[in-house]
C-alpha positions as CSV (number, residue, x, y, z in Angstrom):
1,M,3.1,13.1,-25.8
2,K,2.1,13.3,-22.4
3,K,4.1,12.1,-19.5
4,L,2.1,9.3,-17.7
5,Q,1.7,9.3,-14.2
6,G,1.7,5.8,-12.4
7,F,0.8,5.4,-8.7
8,I,2.8,2.6,-6.5
9,S,0.9,1.0,-4.0
10,Y,3.1,-1.3,-2.0
11,S,3.6,-2.6,1.8
12,H,6.4,-0.5,3.6
13,D,7.8,-4.1,4.4
14,D,8.8,-4.1,0.7
15,K,10.1,-0.7,0.3
16,S,13.5,-2.0,-0.6
17,M,11.8,-4.0,-3.8
18,C,9.8,-1.0,-4.5
19,R,13.0,1.3,-4.6
20,V,14.8,-1.7,-6.8
21,L,11.9,-1.7,-9.1
22,L,12.2,2.1,-9.6
23,Q,15.8,2.0,-10.4
24,H,14.8,-0.3,-13.1
25,F,12.6,2.3,-14.5
26,A,15.2,4.9,-13.9
27,P,16.0,5.2,-17.8
28,T,12.2,5.6,-18.7
29,T,11.5,8.4,-16.1
30,R,14.7,10.1,-17.3
31,A,13.5,10.2,-20.8
32,G,10.4,11.9,-19.6
33,G,7.9,9.1,-20.6
34,V,6.4,8.4,-17.1
35,E,6.7,9.6,-13.7
36,F,6.1,7.2,-10.8
37,W,4.6,8.3,-7.4
38,A,5.1,6.1,-4.2
39,D,4.6,7.5,-0.6
40,P,8.3,7.7,0.2
41,D,7.8,11.0,-1.7
42,I,5.8,12.2,1.3
43,V,7.9,14.6,3.6
44,A,7.4,15.7,7.4
45,G,4.5,18.1,7.6
46,D,2.7,16.8,4.4
47,R,-0.9,15.7,5.1
48,F,-0.3,12.1,3.9
49,R,-3.7,10.9,3.4
50,E,-4.7,14.0,1.1
51,K,-1.6,13.6,-1.0
52,I,-1.9,10.2,-1.3
53,D,-5.7,10.7,-2.3
54,A,-4.7,13.5,-4.8
55,R,-2.1,11.2,-6.6
56,I,-4.5,8.2,-6.8
57,A,-7.1,10.6,-8.3
58,R,-4.6,11.8,-11.1
59,A,-2.9,8.7,-11.9
60,D,-3.0,7.8,-15.5
61,F,-2.3,4.0,-14.1
62,F,-1.8,1.9,-11.0
63,V,1.0,-0.6,-10.2
64,L,0.4,-2.9,-7.3
65,L,3.4,-4.7,-5.7
66,F,1.8,-8.0,-4.4
67,S,3.4,-9.7,-1.6
68,P,2.0,-11.7,1.8
69,S,2.6,-8.1,3.4
70,F,0.6,-6.0,0.6
71,N,-2.4,-8.6,1.3
72,S,-2.1,-8.0,5.0
73,S,-1.9,-4.3,4.9
74,K,-4.8,-2.7,6.8
75,F,-3.9,0.9,5.2
76,I,-3.8,-0.6,1.8
77,E,-7.2,-2.7,2.2
78,K,-9.2,0.1,3.6
79,V,-7.6,3.3,2.0
80,E,-5.7,2.5,-1.3
81,L,-7.2,-0.5,-2.7
82,P,-10.8,1.0,-2.8
83,A,-9.9,4.1,-4.5
84,I,-7.9,2.4,-7.1
85,L,-10.5,-0.3,-7.5
86,D,-13.1,2.5,-8.3
87,R,-11.0,4.3,-10.4
88,A,-10.0,0.9,-12.6
89,K,-14.1,0.7,-12.7
90,T,-15.4,4.1,-13.3
91,D,-13.2,5.2,-15.8
92,A,-10.9,2.3,-16.9
93,T,-7.5,3.5,-15.4
94,P,-5.3,0.4,-16.1
95,M,-4.0,-1.6,-13.0
96,F,-0.7,-3.6,-13.4
97,P,-0.1,-6.2,-10.4
98,I,3.3,-7.2,-10.1
99,Q,4.4,-10.3,-7.8
100,L,7.2,-9.5,-5.6
101,K,6.9,-12.4,-3.3
102,A,4.9,-15.9,-3.7
103,C,1.1,-15.5,-2.3
104,I,-2.4,-15.6,-3.2
105,P,-3.7,-12.0,-4.5
106,L,-6.6,-10.6,-3.0
107,R,-9.9,-11.9,-4.3
108,E,-10.7,-8.4,-5.8
109,L,-7.4,-8.4,-8.0
110,R,-7.6,-12.2,-9.3
111,P,-9.0,-11.1,-12.4
112,F,-6.1,-8.7,-13.3
113,Q,-2.9,-10.5,-15.0
114,M,0.0,-10.5,-13.0
115,V,3.8,-10.2,-14.0
116,P,6.5,-10.9,-14.2
117,K,5.8,-14.1,-16.3
118,G,8.6,-16.6,-16.8
119,H,8.9,-19.9,-18.2
120,Q,5.9,-21.2,-20.2
121,D,4.2,-17.7,-19.5
122,R,3.3,-18.5,-15.9
123,V,3.6,-15.5,-13.2
124,K,7.0,-16.0,-11.3
125,P,7.4,-13.6,-8.1
126,I,10.6,-11.6,-8.4
127,D,12.0,-13.1,-5.1
128,Q,12.5,-16.5,-7.0
129,W,14.0,-15.3,-10.0
130,A,17.7,-15.9,-9.9
131,P,19.4,-13.7,-10.0
132,R,16.8,-11.3,-8.7
133,G,17.4,-8.5,-11.0
134,R,16.4,-10.6,-13.7
135,G,13.1,-10.6,-12.3
136,F,13.0,-7.0,-12.0
137,E,14.0,-6.6,-15.7
138,E,11.1,-8.8,-16.8
139,A,8.6,-7.0,-14.7
140,H,9.8,-3.6,-16.3
141,G,9.9,-4.9,-19.9
142,Q,6.3,-6.5,-19.1
143,L,5.0,-3.2,-17.9
144,L,6.4,-1.2,-20.7
145,Q,4.8,-3.4,-23.2
146,A,1.3,-3.1,-21.6
147,L,1.8,1.0,-21.0
148,E,2.3,0.6,-24.9
149,R,-0.9,-1.3,-25.7
150,K,-3.1,0.5,-23.0
151,F,-1.8,4.1,-24.4
152,P,-1.3,4.2,-28.1
153,G,1.0,6.6,-29.2
154,W,2.8,6.7,-25.9
155,Q,6.6,6.1,-26.3
156,P,8.9,4.9,-23.1
């Protein structure tokens, strides 16, 4: 089975939470089922815009890390989000929003189910879980379930 390519869109203000989420996915990435890409993989001298555009174009799915900082990022609003929404619309590339911090989602993204869901199946931002690691684990597990449904035959 093909390794799935995931693109993570997040605000740089949330870099530490993105890093922790990727740590929770480490067993899945080591097993070869999925590879995540986020802009920390860009190094000095890279043409960052070209690299981001190329990764969006080849992603099998998108993970959007919601927070007030995500919502206020001009780069996300003007560059990443239009390309991601276009892929979601034209070729039905799945998009999985993860709520890091309490905020109202951007209007364009309100139709998409967010995770992690907690008590009574309601979305609970990761920073409101105690301990916070439990929120990351819930988001990880719920995203794996969604990937299994969206990509029949795929195994983490």
